[in-house]
N, C-alpha and C positions, 0 to 999 in steps of 0.2 A: 562475636559478630552480632550486630544489632538486627532487630526484626526486619527493618527496611532493607538492610544490606543482604540478608538471607533471601528475602523475596526477590530482590533484583538479581541476585546470583542464580536463583532458580529459573527466572525468566530467561536470562542470558544462556544458561545451560540448556533450557528447552529449545531455544532458537538453534543452538549448535547441534543438538541431537536431531531436531527436525530436518535441518539442512543435510546432515551426514547420514542419518539412518532412515529418515522418513517417519511419518505419523504412525503407521501400523507396527513398525519394528522398534520403536523407542520404548524402553522399559523404565520402570521407576529407578532401578539400579543405574541405568545409563544417565538418568537425570541427576542422580546423586553424584555420580563420578564427574560429570561435566560441570556441576555447580560447586562442588566441594562442600556440600551440605550433608544432611542425613535424611533417611527415609521419613522419619516423623515430621520433618519440616515441610514436606510436600502436602501432607494432610493438614497440617496446622495452618499453612498460608493459603492453600487453594482447595482443600477438601478432597484432593485426589489427583492422580496423574493426568487423567483426561482434562480436568478443569485447568490444570497448569498448561497443558499443551494448547487448549483453546485460547487461553489468555495470551500466550506467546504469539499465536497466529494473529489475533486481533491487534496486539501491540505493533506488529510489523506493518499492518495496514495504516494504523494511526501515525506511526513515525514517518511513514512515507508522505502522508498528507501534510503533516507539519513541515516537512522539508520543502514540499512544493510551495507552501505559503511563504516561507522564509525567502525562497528564491524569487518568487514573483514580486514581493513587496520589499525586497532588500535594498541595499544601497543603489543609487542611480535613478530612483523613481520608477514610475510605471511605464513611461514612454508611450508609444503609439499602441493601438489595439493589436496590431500584428506583432509588435515586439513583445507585448504581454503574452500572446499566444505562443510565441517562440520560446520565451522563458519558461512558460508552463510546460510545454512539450519537452524542453530540455530537461527540466526537473523530473518529468515523468518517464522519459524514454532514454535519454542519453546517459542515464545513471545505471542502466541494467548491469553492466559489467561490475561496477562498484558494489551494487546491491544484490549480487547473485545469491548469496546465502538467504537473504530475506525473501527474494523472489521464489526460491525453491520452497521456503516455508509457506508463503502465500498459496502457491500452487498445490502444495501437499494438503492444504485445508479443504480444497474443493471436493475431491472424491469422498473424503471422510464425512464432510457435512451432508452429503446426500443420504447417509445412513444414520447420522447422529443428530438428533434434533437440537441438543444443547449447543453443539458446534454450529449448526445451521443458524440458530438464533443469534449466536455470538458474531458470526460473519455478517449476517443481515444487519445487525446493529453497527458493525464496523463500516459497512458500506453506507448505511444511513448517515453515520457521522461524517464520512468522507464526502458524501453528496452535499450535506449541509455546509460543510467547510468550503466546498467548491462554490456553492451558491452564494455564500457570504463573500467569498473572494470576487466573484463576478459582480455582485451588487456594489462592492467597494470600488472596483475598477470602473463600473458604469457611472458611479457618482463622480469619480475623478475625471472621467472623459466627458461627463455631461450628456450621456446617451442612455437610452433604454435598450435593453436586449430585444432583438427581433423575435426571439422565441423564449419560452419559459426557461429561466435559468436552470431549473431542476432537470429539464430535458437535455439541455446543452451539456450539463455536467455529467449526466448519465451516459451520453454518447461519448464524451471524452474518456470517461472511465472504461467504457466498452472497448474503445480503440486501444487504450493503454493495456488493458488486460489481454486483448488479442495479440498485440505486439509482444507483450511479455512472454506469452506462450510460444510464439514464433521464435523469439530470440533464444529462449532456453533450448529449443530444438535445433535452430540453425542461425546463429548470430550473424553470419556473413550475409545472409539474404534478407535480413530485417532492416527496414528503412530507419534512418536516424530522425531526430526531431525536425531538422530543416526539411527533409524530404516529406515528412508527415504534414507540416504546415503548407508546403507547396502543393501537395495532393489535395488538402482541404480547400485551398484557394482555387485550384483547378476545378474541383467539384462545384464550388460556388459559382464559378464562371459558366460552367456547362449548364447548370440547373437554374441560374439566376435569370 
């Protein structure tokens, strides 16, 4: 097994363990069993169990961001601003069922990050990267539409991330009562009309 393959297997095993056992209950032996590697490989590739778990959590955030970008700017062009928002919210919200293991991993990271500065720093960096990717997407869309954003793109992206994170938590607790992407866009449009 190559070094790259071992590293990827460890990360995949960490995602599996985080989703099944949680952050606090995942042991190094669990990671080895889930990845088909050995104990020494954890230290070699990541420096330790916690660093591997931190990397796996951050990778889940990054993979989700990349998926959103592919959805927004994929085949069919950008469309109208509302269509763009609908595609973004679909890629953020209507994928909860499909991404459930990754959502659990993301959520598992929050409480642990409150007590572990290394994980907190890793998650803050993952959020910063997601925000910057979102800002880049908004600027690209603004250029394609020939419009300037009415608010700072960083603020708009942070609000969309907050909405998505809140819906993710609601969905994990009660999927049937959580609005889908279409309902979210309708609610945002309604808020705009009320406050506009």
